[in-house]
N, C-alpha and C positions, 0 to 999 in steps of 0.2 A: 584332101588333107594338106595343110601347109607344111613347109619344109622343116620347121622346128618340131612340130608334132611327129613328123615322119622319123626324124633323127632320134627323138625321145623314145619312140616305139622300138626302133631298131636297137637302141642301147639296152632297153629292158630285155630284149630277146637274147642279148649276149651276156646278161648277168644271170648266174645260176640262182636257184632257190636258196641255197645255203649262203651265198654271198649277200642276198637281200636281207636276211634276218640276223646274220652274225655280225653285221656292221655295227650293231648297237653295243657290242662288248669290247672290253679291253683285251689285249693280248694275254695278260695275266689270267683273266677269267676263262679264255678259250683254251688255255694250256694247263688247267688245273689237273692235279692227279688225286684220285680218290685214295685216301690213306688205307693202308693194310691194317685196319683196326676193327675190332668189334664195336658195336654201338655202345657197349658198356665203357670200353676204353676211350672212345670218342667223347662220351659224356664226362668221363673222369678228368680229361684234359680241361674241360670247361670248369669243372668243380674246383680243380686245383688253382686255376687262374682267378676264380671269382668266389673264393671260399666264404667271404663275409657278405656277398650279395644275396638278396632273397631270391631263391629259386622258385619256390611254390608259395602262393598265397591262397589259402583254403579257408574261406569265410573269415578272413582277417587273421588267421593263424599263419604266421610267416615262418617259413622253413628255409634256412640258408643253404647254399650249395655244399658247405661243409657238413651240415647235418644231413642233407639229402644223401651224400656219399656214405655216411655212417649207416643210415637207415637201409640203404640198398645192400650194404655189406651184411647187416643183421638178417635181412630177408633171404639173402643168398645162403647164409649159414642155416637158416630154418628150412629152406627147400632141400639142402644137402642132408640135413638131419632126417628129413622125411624119405630119403632114399632117391631123390631126383638126381639123375646123372646126365652126363653129356649125351645129347641126341634124343632125350625124352621130350615128349610134348605135354605141356600143362595147359589146360583150357581155362581161360579167364572169361567169366560172365560178369563184366564189371563196367560201371560208368567211369567218368573221370574223377577219381578220388586219389589221394596220395598213395594209397596201397597199390593201386593199379600201376603207378609209375615205379614204385619200389619193386614190384613183381616183374615188370618188363625187363628192367636192367639186371635184377638179381638172377633171373633165369638165363639171361645172356651171359652173365659173368661165368656161370658154371657150365655153359655150353648147351643148355636146354633150349627148347623152342617154346615161345609164348604164342598160344593159339587164341585169338580174340573172336568171341561170339557175342552177338547182340542178345542181351538177356530178355528183350521184349518179344523175341520170336516164339512160335509155339513150342511146347515141350517136345513134341515129336521131332521137330527139326533140330532142336538142341541135342537130342539123343543121337540123331544121325551124324551130326557134326562131331560129337564126342567119340562116337564109335569109329568114325573114319580115321581119326587121328590116334586112336588107341590110347587116349589119355587115361591114366590111373589116378591122377590127382587133379582136382579142379578148384579154382578160387572163384567164389561167387559173392555178389552183394546179397545181404540177408533177405531183402525183399523178394528175392528170386527162389528161395528154398522151397516154397510149396510147389512150384513148377518142377523143380529138380527132383523133389521127392517122388513124383509120378513116374519118372523114367530111370532113376538111379539103379534100380535092381536089374535093369536090362542092359547095363553097361559094365565095363571092367573097372569102374571107379571104386577105389577102396578108401579114399579120404577126400573130404570136402573142407576147405578152409573158408570160413564164413566171415565176411567183412561187413561191418556196419558203417553207414555214412557218417556216424558220429565218432568213429574211432579216432579220427584226427582233428576233430573240431576243437576250438578253444574250450576251456573248462566249463564256462557258464552255458555256452550253446550245447555242449555235450550233455550236461545235466538236464537242460530243457528238452532235448531230443529224447533222452531216455524216459523222462516223465511222460511225454506225449506218447511214446511207444507203449508204455505200461498201461496208460489210460485206454489206448486203442485196443490193447489185448483184452482188458477187462470188459470192454463193450462188445467184444467179439468181432472186431474189425480186422484183426491180424492174428497171426499164430506165432508162438515162440519157436526158436530154433530147436529142432528135435534133440533130445538128450540121449544120443547113442554114440557108439564108437566111431561112426563115419564122420561126424561133424567135429570140427575144432575151430574155436574162435581165433581171430587174427592175433590177439595179444598172447594167447596161450601158444599159438603156432610160433611166434617170435621167441618166446621163452624157451621152447624146446630146442632152439638152435643156439642157445647161449654158450654151450660148451663145444660147439662144432666149428671148425675152421674150414670154410669152403675153399677149394682151389680155383684159381682164375684160369679159364681156358684161353689159350692163345688163339690168335686169328688164323682161320683157314679159309682159303679162297672158295667162293661159291657154296658156302655152307648155310643151310636154313637158319634164319634168326627168328622170324615170326611167320605166322600164318594168319592172314586176314581173309574175310569172306567178301565175295562180290555182293552187290546190292540186288540180288535176284528177288522177285516178288512171288515166284512160284517154285515149288520143289526145294531142294537144298542148295543154297548159294555155293558156288564153287570156292574151294580153298585156294588162295593165292599164296605161294611160297616165296618169301622175300629174303634176300641175303643181307649181311652187314653192309656190303658195298652198295646195294640198292638203296638202303635207308640213308646211309651216310652221304651218298652222292647228292641227294636232294638238299640236305642241310648245307653241304659245302657250296653248292651252286647258289643258294640263297645268300650266303655270306658275301659272295663276290659278284652277284648279278647286277648290282647297281641300286638296289633298295637300301635305304639307310638302316642298317642293323647294328645296334650297339649293346654291350652288356649293361644290364640294369634297366633297359627299356621294358615297359609293361606290355605283355602279350595276353590278350583276353581269349582264353581257350573255351570256346562254346561248342565245338564239334566233338562227338563221342569217340572214344579210342578204338571202338570196334570197326571204324571206317579208316581206311588208309589215310584219307584226308585229315582226320583228327589225330591219328596216331603219329604220323610222320611230320606233317606240316603244322600240327597243333601241339605236339609234345616234344618230339626229338629235335626238330629244327630250332625252336626258340630256346630250349634248354642247352643245346650244344653251342648256341651263340651267347650264352650267359644272360639271357633275358629273365625277367620275373614273370612266371607263368601263373596267371590267375585262373584257378580251376573252377569251372561251373559244371557240376555233375548232372544237373537237370535244367537245361536252358529253357527259359520261358520268354518267348519273343515279345510278349507284352511288357516285360520288365527290362528290355534291352536298353531303353533310354536311361534308366536308373544305373545300370551297370556302367555305361559310358561315362556318366557324370561322376560316379563314385571312384572308378579306377583310372580314368583318363588313359586308356591304352594307346600306345603308339601303333600297335598292330592288332588285327584280328582277322579271322577268316570264317566266313559263313556261307550261306546260300542266298541267292537273290531275294527270296521272299522274306528273309530276316530284316531287310531294310524298310519294307513298306510301313510298319508301325512307326518308324522313326520320322517319316515324312509328315505325319500329322500329330506328333507328340507335343503336348503343351509344355512338358517339362524341358524340352530342348529349344523352346522358342527363345530367340535372341541369345542363345548360349554359344560360347566360343569353343569350337571343336578343333582348334588349330593343333592340338596335341596329336591328332591322327596323322600318321605318316603313311600307313598302308592299310586302308579299309578294303579288305579283300572279299571277293565273291567267286565261288566255284561250285562244282557239284551239279550244276544245272545251267541251262542257257538263260541269259539275262535278256528279258524283253527290252527292245530299244526304247520304247516310251518310258518304261520304268527306269532305265539307265539314265535317260535325260533328266528325269525328276530327281534321281539320287544325286547326279552331278550338280544340279542346280542347288539342291539342299546342302551339299558339302561346301560349295562355293559360298553360299549365303552364310555359312557358319564358320568361315575363315579357314577351312581345310584346303590346303594347296594341292592336294592330290585328288585326281578323279577316281571313281570307283575302279579298284584294281582287280579286274576280272582275270580269270584263269581257266585253264582246261587241264584235265588229268584223268587218269584211270587207276584203279586198284592195281592193274597189271603193270603199270608204269610207276609204281610206288608213289602214287598221288599226283602232285602237280608236275606238268611237263611243259606247259605254256603259261606265261605270266605277263601281265602288263607291268613291267618293271618301273616305268616312269611315264609321265604324260606324253612324252615324245613318241611312244609306241603304244598309244592307247586311244584308238579311234572308236566311235560309236559302233557297236556290234562286233568289235574284234575281241579276241581273247589274248592279244599280245603276241609275244614271240617265244620260241622254245628256249628253255634254260641253257646256259652256256655249253654244257657237255652233251646236249641232246642233238642228234641228227634227225632231220625230218625230210620226208619225201611225200609227194602227192602222186598217186598212181591211178590210172584208169581202172575202175572196179572190175571190169571184164577182162581187158587185155593185159593188165598189170604193167603197162608201159608208163614210164615216168612222165609227169606233166611239169614242164618248166615255165609255161606261159602264165603270166599273172592273170588273176581273176577267172581262171578255168577250174571248174569244180571237179574234184576227184576224191578218192579215199585217202585219209591220212595214215601214214606209216611213221613210226618213231623207233629210233635205236639209241643206244647209249647205256651208261652204267646203271640206270634205274629200271631197265627191263627185267621183269620178274624171272626167277628160276623156272617157274612153270606152275601149272595147276596141280594140286595134290591128287595123285592117283587117277589122273584123267588124261590119258594119252590122246584120246580122240579129240578133246577140246584143245589140247596143246597143238596138235597138227593143224587145227583150224586157225588159230590165232598167230602162230609163229610163221614168219616168212624168211627164208634164207635166200639172199640174192646171189648174183653170179660171182660175187667175190667172197662168198661164205659168211657174209655179215648177217646177223640175226636182227629181225625187225618185228615189231608188234603191228599187226593189221588191226586198226582200231575199230573198223566198222562205222567210222564217222566220216561224213562227207563235208567238204568245205573247200576253201580256196585261200590263196595268199595274194595280197595286192602288190602293186609295184614297189611299195616301201618295205615289203617283207612281213607285214602284219597278217596274222592268221584270222580267218573268219569262219566260224563254225556254222554250217547250214542245218544238218540233221544227222541223227543216227541213220545208217542205211536201212535199219529195220523200221524206222519211223517214216521214211520217205514213202509217199503214197503213189502207187502206180495205178492210174485210172484204167478203166476197161479199154480205152483206146490206146493204151501204152504210154501216155504222157506222164512224166514224173512231176509230182507236186511236193514242194518242201513246206511242211506245216508252219515253220517259223515265219515264212513270208506272209501267210495269212494272219498269223497271230500278231505280227507287228502292225498290220493295217487295222485290225479290229481294236487293238489297244489304244488307238488314237481317239476313238469315240468316247465322249465324256460320260456315257452311261455305263461303260464297261469297267468293272473293278478288276476282274481276272478273266483270262481265257486260255483255252488250249485246243489244239486241232488234232484230230486223229482220223485215220482211215477206217471206214466201215463198209461192209458189203453193200453193193448196189442192188436195189430191188429188181431192176430190169436186166441185170447181167450176171452170168455165172462166174465170171472171173473179173479180177480187178477190184479196186475199192474207190470210193469217193470221199472227199473231205467232209468231216462233220466238225462244226465249231461248238465247243462246250463253253458256255458263257456264264459268269457270275455278274449280276447287275449291282450297281450301287443302290443303296436303300431308296433314294428318291425316285428310282425308275422301276422298282419292282411293282408288278401289276400291269405293266405296259409292254410285256414281252413281245406281243405281236407287232406293235408299232416300232419297237426298237429293232426287231429282226429286219423289218423292211428297210430301216435306215442303214443297218449293217450291210445288208445286201447291196444297197446302192453305193455305200462307201467302198466295198470291195470291187464292184463292177467299174467304178471310176478310177481305181488305183491299181488293179491287177489285170493280167491277161484273162480272157474269157474262161480258159480251162484251169485257172489257178484259184478259183473262188470256192468257198464252202457251199456244198449242196444241201446240207442239213444243219439245223441249229437245235441245240438243247440248252435250256436255261436251268441252272442248278444253284443251290445255296452256297456250295463251296466245292472247290476242286480237290479230289482225293490226292493225298500225298503218301509217299512211301516213308518208312521209318527214318530214312536218310534225309528227308526234307525235300525230295524231288517229286515232281508231278508223277502220279501213278497212271501212266498211259495205258497200261494193260487193263486197269479197272475201267477207264473211260471207254476203251474199245469194246469191252465186254457188254456194255449196255446197248451196243448196236444202234439201230435207228428207230427202235420201238418208241422211245420217248422223244424223238427228234421231230422237228417240224421241217417239211421240205421247203425248198426255196421258191414258193409260188405266192408268198404273201405280198399283197399290194402295198406300195409305199403310202403311208398315211402320216398325218401330222401328229407329232407327239403332244399329248395333252399338257404335260408340264413343260415349262420353258427351260431350255438348255442354256445355261449361262456359260 
């Protein structure tokens, strides 16, 4: 090693992890103080400053911040008239419609807790979530009422506020929606809202509060503001209790992190509110910054290109798979996308080959920003690491922790801190966005919280990764996803996925660990592959080529041992790869890696 490289290495050993990533921020950003305000008061500050700015754009109905504040006040009065009081939990089974936003801030105004539940989950799971929170009032989208009817008698719910997607539509669209709804009912494809004392329509609900003046609860430290559910695919997802400080801290950090955020900018909101990602980064953050939030209650990825051209958003946040249709869109051919300031991606790992394609696409369409990847957890109030600018956005990285976030990498076994760059360990995060805890689940709280020798509380993420010399974070895998082979060797699925994605025949791929036929313990990697249309029917030939590709680019023990070709990769409701579903298929449908290399009949261009 030459002297310059020796000095460089020694210098990095003397720089702490914190110094490496916090160098990207100003002193002002690093010394921010999370305000002692409720999320309602925090939003109200934005509404007062931007009264005439459009806050919500719902199918081209534009609602100003001034009107938004009035509608929240009306909803707060209505909840108070229904007997909702400080500390009560109200469950919301809602997509991203204006009434969802009114309810969130109205409940916070009067000191109640908004509990968000995915309306797409099974009725039994909905019942368990409602029961756990002891909700007596729920707000639902009307399409959900047949599911709710099945379980409502088994809960303590005494009143259901029913919202139609048409309630806030412009007049002509509203009439068209109602007509379509009536035709559907006549044909027997839908059911009307039951006419009984349990249900009340949103407009009647609001009228009931007309003569009630709700009190505004003052801020109290570490008080529950919302409950959101983790993205579990089995059993009941855990309830994550978040405070006002948790939610406001993320919005505050985004304001000062270095991303260009200005009032009046358009934010395209495509993530659902029952995810912390959608609720905090998609609703509270842009609204508290005075942006115009375009609400998309049911996002169709095949229409993403139309949305971009119509609304010209400066910001949006999605998952990596949302970008794939854009790459081949005829509508976007030769279009100028320079209006994009922060095209975000989180929620799942971005394949490096896909990231390269997306960055090339953005550059070719005059977007100056590379794909703004991030990393977060529900337990950390959504985003905790972000690629705030191109200078801290390398291929495969998820950027740097937000200004008020402290990060550590620790040995998963010994818990000792790792300061050396590029050394893999478990990620720990601390700061104002750390959740209050899981609802009524002390056992899981004990597993995820870590109190260090100074009494500081950390979240043990269960994610493995490293930080490079420049302070950028690189995610490797969930510790649960890491494959431990029968010989004890650790395999990171993302390493194999990134190699497989290079091959021109591969449209999508995912790697999971499955039980080995010949061993009682340990697992071996199985590659699940979706082929491009031109290569379907040549699975055996492609498998041989993929095996050779991996053997040429990976260590012998880091290759896939089994291959399974499928029509599509299963996804969770949150848009992430459903690894549990992939693991459940085992090796029954997989081909072992003994296929001989043959020539592919079709020419690979």
